[in-house]
C-alpha positions in Angstrom: 0.0 0.0 0.0 1.2 3.5 -0.8 -0.3 6.3 1.3 0.1 10.0 1.3 0.9 11.6 4.7 -0.2 15.3 4.6 1.3 18.3 6.4 -0.7 21.0 8.1 -0.3 24.6 9.3 -1.8 26.1 12.4 -3.3 29.2 10.9 -4.0 30.4 14.4 -3.0 29.1 17.8 -4.3 30.4 21.1 -2.7 29.3 24.4 -5.4 28.9 27.1 -3.0 27.8 29.8 -1.6 24.7 31.4 -3.8 21.9 32.6 -3.1 21.2 36.3 -3.7 17.5 36.0 -0.9 16.7 33.4 0.9 19.9 32.5 -0.3 19.9 28.9 -1.4 23.2 27.4 -5.1 23.8 26.5 -5.1 25.2 23.0 -7.6 26.7 20.6 -6.4 26.3 17.0 -7.4 26.6 13.4 -5.7 23.8 11.5 -5.4 23.7 7.7 -4.2 20.6 5.8 -1.7 21.1 3.0 -1.3 19.3 -0.3 2.4 19.0 0.8 2.9 15.4 1.8 5.3 12.5 2.5 4.8 9.2 0.8 4.7 6.0 2.9 5.0 2.6 1.3 3.9 -0.4 3.4 4.5 -4.0 2.3 3.5 -7.0 4.2 6.3 -9.5 4.4 5.6 -13.2 3.6 7.0 -14.4 6.9 6.8 -13.6 10.6 9.7 -11.6 12.0 11.0 -8.1 12.4 9.3 -5.1 10.8 11.8 -2.8 9.0 11.3 1.0 8.9 13.4 3.0 6.5 13.5 6.7 5.6 15.2 8.8 3.0 15.9 11.4 5.8 18.4 9.9 8.2 17.5 12.4 10.9 14.1 10.6 11.4 15.8 7.3 12.0 18.2 8.8 14.4 15.3 9.9 16.7 14.9 7.3 19.4 11.5 5.7 19.2 10.3 7.7 16.1 6.5 8.0 15.8 6.1 5.5 13.0 7.8 2.8 15.0 5.7 3.7 18.0 2.5 3.7 15.9 3.3 0.2 14.6 4.0 -1.1 18.1 0.8 0.4 19.5 -1.3 -1.2 16.8 0.4 -4.6 17.3 -0.2 -4.4 21.0 -3.9 -3.5 20.6 -4.8 -6.0 17.8 -2.3 -8.8 18.5 -1.3 -9.4 14.8 1.9 -11.3 14.1 2.5 -10.0 10.6 5.7 -8.2 9.7 6.1 -5.3 7.3 8.6 -3.2 5.4 7.7 0.5 5.9 9.5 3.0 3.7 9.0 6.7 4.5 9.8 9.2 1.7 10.1 12.6 3.3 9.1 15.8 1.6 7.7 17.6 4.7 10.6 19.6 6.3 11.9 18.1 9.6 11.4 19.9 13.0 9.2 22.5 11.2 5.9 22.7 13.1 4.0 21.1 10.1 3.1 17.9 11.9 5.2 15.6 9.6 6.0 13.0 12.3 2.5 13.0 13.6 1.1 12.7 10.1 3.4 9.7 9.3 2.2 8.0 12.5 -1.4 8.4 11.6 -0.7 7.1 8.1 0.8 3.9 9.5 -2.2 3.5 11.8 -4.7 3.8 8.9 -2.6 1.6 6.5 -2.4 -1.2 9.0 -6.1 -1.1 9.7 -6.7 -1.3 6.0 -4.2 -4.0 5.0 -5.0 -6.3 7.9 -8.8 -5.6 7.6 -9.0 -4.9 11.3 -12.2 -3.0 11.0 -11.1 -1.0 14.0 -13.6 1.4 15.6 -12.8 5.1 14.8 -12.7 5.9 18.6 -10.1 3.1 19.1 -7.9 4.5 16.4 -8.3 8.0 17.9 -7.3 6.6 21.3 -4.2 5.0 19.9 -3.3 8.2 18.0 -3.7 10.4 21.1 -1.4 8.0 23.0 1.4 8.8 20.5 1.0 12.6 20.6 -1.6 15.4 20.8 -1.2 16.2 17.1 -1.7 12.6 15.8 -5.5 12.3 15.9 -5.9 15.3 13.6 -4.1 13.4 10.8 -6.5 10.5 10.8 -8.9 12.7 8.8 -7.1 15.9 8.0 -9.4 18.7 6.9 -9.9 22.4 7.9 -10.7 22.1 11.6 -11.2 24.1 14.7 -9.1 22.1 17.2 -9.3 22.5 21.0 -8.3 20.6 24.2 -4.7 19.4 23.8 -5.4 18.8 20.1 -7.9 16.0 20.6 -11.2 17.9 20.1 -12.0 18.6 16.5 -14.8 20.4 14.6 -14.8 20.7 10.8 -14.9 24.2 9.3 -15.2 25.7 5.8 -12.4 27.2 3.8 -12.7 29.0 0.5 -11.1 27.0 -2.3 -8.1 28.1 -4.3 -6.0 29.2 -1.3 -2.2 28.9 -1.9 0.3 28.4 0.9 4.0 29.2 0.7 6.0 27.5 3.5 9.4 29.1 4.3 11.7 27.5 6.9 15.2 28.4 8.0 17.7 25.6 8.0 17.5 25.5 11.8 14.6 23.7 13.4 12.9 24.3 16.7 12.2 21.8 19.4 8.5 21.7 20.4 9.4 20.9 23.9 11.8 23.9 24.2 9.2 26.3 22.8 6.4 25.1 25.1 8.8 25.2 28.1 9.1 29.0 27.9 5.9 30.1 26.1 4.1 31.0 29.3 6.8 33.6 30.0 5.6 35.8 27.2 2.4 37.9 26.8 -0.6 36.4 25.0 -1.8 37.8 21.7 -5.3 39.2 20.9 -6.8 36.3 18.9 -10.4 35.8 17.7 -10.7 32.2 16.5 -14.3 32.7 15.4 -13.3 35.7 13.2 -10.5 33.6 11.7 -13.0 30.9 10.9 -15.4 33.4 9.4 -12.6 34.9 7.2 -11.7 31.5 6.0 -15.2 30.7 4.9 -15.6 33.9 3.0 -12.0 34.1 1.7 -11.5 37.4 3.6 -7.7 37.3 4.1 -7.6 40.8 5.6 -10.0 39.7 8.3 -8.0 36.5 9.0 -4.7 38.5 9.3 -6.3 41.0 11.6 -7.7 38.4 14.0 -5.3 35.4 13.9 -2.2 34.9 15.9 0.2 32.3 17.4 0.9 32.4 21.2 4.0 30.3 20.6 5.6 32.9 18.3 7.1 35.1 21.0 8.9 32.1 22.5 10.0 30.8 19.1 11.5 34.0 18.0 13.3 34.3 21.3 14.9 31.0 20.6 15.4 31.6 16.9 15.1 35.3 15.8 15.2 34.2 12.1 11.5 33.3 12.3 10.5 36.9 12.9 12.6 38.0 9.9 11.0 35.4 7.7 7.4 36.5 8.6 8.3 40.1 7.9 9.7 39.2 4.5 6.6 37.2 3.6 4.4 40.2 4.5 6.8 42.6 2.5 6.4 40.4 -0.5 2.7 40.9 -0.7 1.1 38.0 1.2 -2.1 39.0 2.8 -1.7 36.5 5.7 1.7 35.6 7.2 2.7 33.8 10.4 4.5 30.9 12.0 3.0 27.4 12.1 2.8 25.6 15.5 6.0 25.8 17.5 8.0 26.6 14.3 10.4 26.9 12.7 8.3 26.9 9.5 6.5 30.2 8.5 3.8 30.6 5.9 2.1 33.0 3.7 -1.4 32.7 2.3 -2.7 34.2 -0.9 -5.0 33.6 -3.9 -2.5 35.2 -6.2 -0.5 32.4 -8.0 2.0 34.8 -9.7 2.8 36.5 -6.4 3.4 33.1 -4.8 5.6 31.8 -7.6 7.8 35.0 -7.5 8.2 34.8 -3.7 9.0 31.1 -3.9 11.9 31.8 -6.3 13.2 34.7 -4.1 13.2 32.6 -0.9 14.9 29.7 -2.6 17.7 32.0 -3.8 18.1 33.2 -0.2 18.8 29.7 1.0 15.6 28.8 2.8 13.7 25.5 2.7 10.7 26.4 0.6 7.5 24.6 -0.4 4.7 26.1 -2.5 1.5 24.2 -2.0 -2.2 24.6 -1.5 -4.8 24.3 1.2 -6.8 21.1 1.0 -10.6 21.4 1.4 
């Protein structure tokens, strides 16, 4: 089976504070899936034995207990299958970027195993497994424009006007999600109106989105890596109606309906040495 593993941006991210019971942050986000994706090939081997996970980005394999391995182990523990597989991950989503690449890969493995083995798993069981791997993972079981609350586990579909382009611009350096969250409460919160952002998306009103969106992790991220602030400013200066940072960074994004503007900016950012992906919002 060959499956696409899609990226996402957090168009808006509101920090509502730490939960006393577990230290996780309560969030209120607007998530948009991107056509930007990794490709995961999964082959069932004709014998029982080890499962082999390979990747064209060696950094993923160097991460102890990468999410694809953990997803496979969680599914095997839950459903007790003895089958072994070869899982090959072909990365195109930038690493350590705030685009959910690792979480998306894990969700893709969960969905593929359910399909290949005909497990007929209940959606709520797959959600539970996904959440055990990370707060971002459940979103990628069915990625679409969503209002996301809780720690990332409560989702409500929303509408987004078609034809919206997204330019992703990332510095070579990544940011650790753990590092950003560890200091985010030391900075002031932004004025964010999630409902206005959702309304702007539905109507295609980019000015309304830019006026009311925000990312409460951005101050912490730019403290750790000032380049992200420079990139967001450049995106705005090059004509994008909406510009910001996704998740905990370090990827930044610009949104527009203007294809020529997006192509010109893509070329400029590539010349300047950034990691760049021009893609579109999926509806």
